[in-house]
ZAFISE-866350 format. One record per residue (C-alpha): x, y, z. Coordinates in Angstrom, 2 decimals, padded with zeros to 5 digits. Layout:
N
REC      east     north        up
REC         X         Y         Z
...
//
This chain:
330
REC      east     north        up
REC   -019.84    010.28   -000.62
REC   -016.83    007.76   -001.05
REC   -017.31    004.33   -001.65
REC   -015.52    001.94    000.33
REC   -015.67   -001.64    000.30
REC   -014.29   -004.47    002.38
REC   -013.77   -008.15    002.40
REC   -015.14   -010.02    005.09
REC   -014.73   -013.20    006.46
REC   -017.03   -014.80    008.88
REC   -016.04   -016.95    011.87
REC   -017.51   -019.98    010.03
REC   -015.47   -019.22    006.79
REC   -017.54   -018.03    004.41
REC   -016.39   -014.97    002.44
REC   -018.75   -012.15    001.40
REC   -017.90   -008.06    000.08
REC   -018.87   -004.70    002.26
REC   -020.22   -001.39    001.05
REC   -020.13    001.69    003.15
REC   -020.97    005.35    002.13
REC   -020.54    007.81    004.84
REC   -021.70    005.95    008.05
REC   -023.60    002.78    006.43
REC   -022.22   -000.27    005.17
REC   -024.10   -003.21    004.09
REC   -022.96   -006.74    002.24
REC   -023.12   -006.95   -001.57
REC   -025.47   -009.62   -002.46
REC   -023.60   -011.94   -005.13
REC   -019.93   -011.67   -004.70
REC   -017.48   -012.83   -002.54
REC   -014.62   -010.93   -003.40
REC   -014.03   -007.90   -004.18
REC   -011.71   -009.12   -006.79
REC   -015.39   -010.95   -008.33
REC   -017.06   -007.88   -008.08
REC   -014.19   -006.04   -010.59
REC   -014.52   -008.44   -012.83
REC   -017.22   -008.36   -013.19
REC   -017.91   -004.61   -013.78
REC   -015.16   -005.04   -016.23
REC   -017.53   -007.40   -017.87
REC   -020.18   -005.13   -017.60
REC   -018.19   -002.16   -018.72
REC   -019.97   -000.26   -016.16
REC   -018.19    001.35   -012.65
REC   -017.86   -000.12   -009.63
REC   -020.13    002.44   -008.09
REC   -022.56    000.88   -010.58
REC   -021.98   -002.82   -010.17
REC   -022.43   -001.61   -006.40
REC   -025.82   -000.51   -007.01
REC   -027.04   -002.80   -009.45
REC   -026.38   -005.54   -006.71
REC   -028.81   -004.04   -004.32
REC   -028.10   -003.44   -000.42
REC   -027.77   -006.37    001.60
REC   -027.87   -006.73    005.70
REC   -026.49   -003.83    007.36
REC   -023.27   -004.71    009.01
REC   -021.01   -002.50    012.11
REC   -017.48   -002.45    010.23
REC   -016.20   -000.96    013.33
REC   -017.37   -004.46    015.74
REC   -016.01   -006.63    012.64
REC   -012.81   -004.95    012.15
REC   -012.50   -005.41    016.21
REC   -013.03   -009.13    016.10
REC   -010.47   -009.29    013.40
REC   -013.50   -010.11    010.52
REC   -012.29   -007.94    007.80
REC   -009.38   -009.01    005.37
REC   -007.18   -007.27    003.52
REC   -009.61   -005.88    000.56
REC   -007.85   -007.50   -002.09
REC   -006.36   -011.20   -002.96
REC   -006.43   -013.88   -005.47
REC   -007.09   -017.92   -004.62
REC   -003.39   -018.09   -006.22
REC   -001.47   -015.67   -004.59
REC    001.85   -016.20   -007.22
REC   -001.07   -013.56   -009.60
REC   -000.39   -010.67   -006.93
REC    002.49   -008.93   -007.08
REC    003.69   -006.38   -004.95
REC    005.38   -003.26   -006.36
REC    006.41   -000.23   -005.39
REC    008.15    003.65   -005.79
REC    009.82    005.54   -003.25
REC    011.48    009.38   -003.68
REC    008.08    010.16   -004.68
REC    007.21    012.76   -001.57
REC    007.62    016.15   -001.37
REC    007.95    016.35    002.49
REC    008.28    019.36    004.69
REC    009.07    022.44    002.64
REC    011.80    022.69    005.05
REC    012.79    019.10    004.25
REC    013.19    020.29    000.70
REC    014.69    023.10    001.24
REC    017.93    021.85    003.06
REC    017.78    018.56   -000.27
REC    018.24    021.48   -002.01
REC    021.04    023.82    000.14
REC    022.77    020.03   -000.44
REC    022.06    019.21   -003.58
REC    024.09    022.44   -004.50
REC    026.60    022.28   -001.99
REC    028.36    019.60   -003.02
REC    029.59    018.50   -006.40
REC    028.49    015.33   -007.25
REC    024.87    014.28   -006.53
REC    024.33    011.67   -004.79
REC    022.01    009.01   -006.86
REC    019.27    008.93   -004.66
REC    018.98    012.94   -004.53
REC    019.43    012.97   -008.30
REC    015.93    011.17   -008.37
REC    014.21    012.93   -006.44
REC    014.96    016.55   -008.14
REC    014.29    014.77   -011.44
REC    010.70    013.23   -010.00
REC    010.47    017.87   -008.85
REC    010.84    018.54   -012.61
REC    009.62    015.85   -014.28
REC    007.00    013.38   -012.05
REC    004.31    015.62   -013.02
REC    003.40    015.98   -017.39
REC    000.98    016.69   -018.86
REC   -001.75    014.44   -019.94
REC   -000.74    011.93   -022.54
REC    002.80    012.48   -021.69
REC    005.02    009.94   -020.24
REC    007.49    011.88   -017.83
REC    010.05    010.77   -015.10
REC    010.41    007.54   -014.04
REC    011.02    006.73   -010.43
REC    012.78    004.45   -008.53
REC    010.71    001.48   -008.30
REC    011.51   -002.11   -006.02
REC    009.76   -005.29   -006.23
REC    008.70   -006.86   -002.58
REC    007.26   -009.71   -003.84
REC    003.55   -012.33   -004.60
REC    000.80   -012.55   -002.42
REC    002.44   -014.65    000.26
REC    003.93   -011.55    001.93
REC    000.51   -009.29    001.73
REC   -001.12   -009.44    005.05
REC   -004.26   -008.36    006.46
REC   -005.08   -005.11    008.65
REC   -004.75   -006.62    012.01
REC   -002.53   -009.45    011.34
REC    001.52   -009.58    012.59
REC    004.28   -008.08    010.26
REC    006.64   -010.79    010.37
REC    010.25   -010.35    009.54
REC    012.46   -012.66    008.82
REC    015.30   -014.03    011.39
REC    018.21   -012.22    009.97
REC    016.44   -009.31    009.42
REC    018.35   -005.59    010.59
REC    014.90   -004.22    011.48
REC    011.68   -004.15    010.61
REC    010.09   -001.12    010.38
REC    006.75    001.05    009.42
REC    006.45    003.07    005.48
REC    002.86    004.79    006.26
REC    001.24    005.33    002.68
REC   -001.01    004.17   -000.18
REC   -001.10    001.44   -002.40
REC   -003.19    001.31   -005.30
REC   -004.71   -001.98   -005.98
REC   -005.29   -002.91   -009.76
REC   -006.85   -005.40   -012.19
REC   -005.86   -006.63   -015.52
REC   -009.21   -007.21   -017.65
REC   -008.85   -009.35   -020.21
REC   -007.52   -007.56   -023.09
REC   -004.27   -006.50   -021.03
REC   -006.02   -003.23   -019.85
REC   -004.74   -001.92   -016.10
REC   -008.16   -001.00   -014.10
REC   -007.38    000.43   -010.56
REC   -009.97   -000.54   -007.62
REC   -008.70    001.89   -005.92
REC   -006.80    003.30   -003.06
REC   -005.65    001.29    000.56
REC   -004.00    002.34    003.58
REC   -000.67    000.70    003.91
REC    001.85   -000.55    006.36
REC    004.81   -001.17    003.33
REC    007.29   -002.45    006.13
REC    010.64   -003.00    005.48
REC    013.97   -002.91    007.03
REC    016.00    000.12    007.07
REC    018.63   -000.61    008.44
REC    019.94   -002.88    005.73
REC    018.52   -000.29    003.09
REC    020.90    002.59    005.12
REC    024.60   -000.25    004.98
REC    024.25    000.30    001.42
REC    021.54    001.24   -000.82
REC    021.96   -001.17   -003.20
REC    020.83   -003.58   -000.28
REC    017.55   -001.82   -001.24
REC    016.07   -004.21   -002.76
REC    016.95   -007.21   -000.25
REC    015.55   -004.32    002.16
REC    011.85   -004.30    000.34
REC    011.53   -007.94    000.21
REC    009.44   -008.33    003.12
REC    005.77   -008.16    003.58
REC    003.14   -005.70    003.54
REC   -000.50   -004.73    005.01
REC   -003.26   -002.92    003.95
REC   -006.26   -000.96    005.52
REC   -009.45   -002.95    005.29
REC   -010.96   -000.75    003.05
REC   -010.75    000.44   -000.76
REC   -011.30    003.95   -001.18
REC   -013.18    004.24   -005.45
REC   -013.01    006.83   -007.26
REC   -011.28    009.95   -007.61
REC   -008.62    009.92   -005.36
REC   -008.43    012.75   -002.88
REC   -005.40    015.58   -003.77
REC   -004.82    015.54   -000.29
REC   -004.76    012.69    002.39
REC   -003.16    013.58    005.99
REC   -002.85    010.69    008.71
REC   -001.32    009.73    011.48
REC    001.36    007.14    012.44
REC    002.34    005.57    015.66
REC    004.01    002.43    017.55
REC    002.74    001.82    020.91
REC    004.89   -000.57    023.35
REC    003.09   -002.52    025.73
REC   -000.03   -000.68    025.10
REC    001.50    002.92    025.19
REC    002.78    005.39    022.35
REC    006.30    005.41    021.77
REC    006.41    007.17    018.71
REC    003.25    009.18    016.82
REC    004.05    011.76    013.96
REC    001.65    013.24    010.68
REC    002.02    011.51    007.26
REC    000.90    013.51    004.34
REC    000.20    011.64    001.15
REC   -002.18    012.19   -002.01
REC   -001.12    013.99   -004.98
REC   -001.10    017.53   -003.96
REC    001.62    016.23   -001.28
REC    004.05    014.15   -003.96
REC    006.64    015.15   -006.56
REC    004.81    012.86   -009.67
REC    001.26    012.44   -010.38
REC   -000.15    008.86   -009.88
REC   -000.42    008.37   -013.66
REC    002.55    009.11   -014.20
REC    004.00    006.41   -011.44
REC    001.06    003.54   -012.74
REC    002.33    004.37   -016.62
REC    006.02    003.84   -015.27
REC    004.73   -000.08   -013.41
REC    001.99   -000.97   -016.52
REC    004.43   -000.42   -019.61
REC    006.26   -003.78   -018.93
REC    004.43   -006.63   -020.17
REC    005.17   -008.57   -017.97
REC    002.75   -006.93   -015.67
REC   -000.25   -006.86   -018.14
REC   -000.83   -010.18   -017.66
REC   -004.79   -011.14   -017.81
REC   -006.25   -011.59   -014.49
REC   -003.53   -010.36   -012.12
REC   -004.10   -008.24   -009.15
REC   -001.24   -005.42   -008.37
REC   -000.34   -003.89   -004.85
REC    001.34   -001.10   -005.31
REC    002.69    001.69   -003.00
REC    002.97    005.12   -003.82
REC    006.00    005.97   -001.13
REC    005.99    007.82    001.69
REC    008.49    010.40    003.17
REC    007.30    009.81    007.71
REC    009.57    006.89    009.44
REC    010.34    006.15    012.67
REC    013.07    005.18    011.89
REC    014.63    009.05    010.61
REC    013.65    009.75    014.49
REC    016.04    007.37    015.36
REC    013.12    004.51    016.76
REC    014.07    000.98    016.82
REC    010.53   -000.99    016.90
REC    010.98   -004.24    019.00
REC    008.52   -007.74    018.49
REC    005.30   -006.80    020.13
REC    005.26   -004.00    019.29
REC    002.45   -002.90    017.35
REC    002.22    000.13    014.15
REC   -001.14    002.13    013.77
REC   -001.54    004.07    010.87
REC   -005.14    005.87    009.79
REC   -006.05    008.61    007.28
REC   -009.67    010.29    006.95
REC   -011.04    009.86    004.48
REC   -010.49    005.82    005.23
REC   -012.65    005.26    009.04
REC   -010.41    002.20    010.28
REC   -006.51    001.54    010.71
REC   -004.16   -000.54    009.32
REC   -002.65   -001.96    013.16
REC   -000.22   -004.77    013.25
REC    001.88   -006.29    015.98
REC    005.46   -006.75    014.81
REC    006.88   -010.48    014.66
REC    009.98   -011.84    014.24
REC    010.35   -015.40    012.81
REC    012.42   -018.60    013.81
REC    015.54   -018.84    011.72
REC    015.26   -021.20    008.71
REC    017.98   -023.24    007.48
REC    018.14   -023.51    003.52
REC    020.64   -026.24    001.77
REC    020.47   -026.27   -001.99
REC    020.62   -029.78   -002.94
REC    022.75   -031.03   -006.02
REC    020.69   -032.78   -008.72
//
């Protein structure tokens, strides 16, 4: 059974790590954070699964009840949020066969392809290279540091100046950098890579602005070899009623890039291999309510769920108050 790891905070503020296999879940003795557990496994030169087995089993826990009580945190963090990097890649998913055919027909019909179309087609051609070979590099973007990461039930807050606050249901790879600069994948998390699609649509060169937003992670880290196929559902609730819902697909079987290729093109940069740092890297999606003309409103709730994750990421939408910023001359 797939090993899942979660982070818990009790009502008195005490932190702990939970391990889960199937319907069974228990507290892991001796560890208060998943980051500490990962560093321990690296130091001992053992897998996370072996580290969990060696730690033994603490008290059993009902993770669904803890989720409902908002005691489950994002499954990775750092005491200094500046050492958490949120980044991502786009145009990585195949979408439906009909959508691919439509894109190819449109690409063949125009004399000059858009940059987005070229990148998508190049990913189809070279995004899954042979082992040890660097494939086509993907689109890449930066979302911020650990201050932008919210938990599985926390509000996703768009800035006062935002034109839109829209969901992006996807997977995120969670990594930690070892003392020798080696990146280690801890696991995969369900994610809402929250973005401003109206700003992006206005001008694609504003993509960088549109991505400087918060992001949410589901409570579970999926440890071990990632599934080839992950199928889930993304929906928006307004006043408790579903106003939009759609299935989404992820996993390498539904992507034009392999995880290994996306990871190579991120960690090839020296600045992303700083010992002790945590990286949350979003792998992209092909499903957006924005594409169906949905305009989320403050108070709406985004809910994303996908097996083998057993818990959702469920976040209400909030808008921040305006902030006046004035630069002072020194």
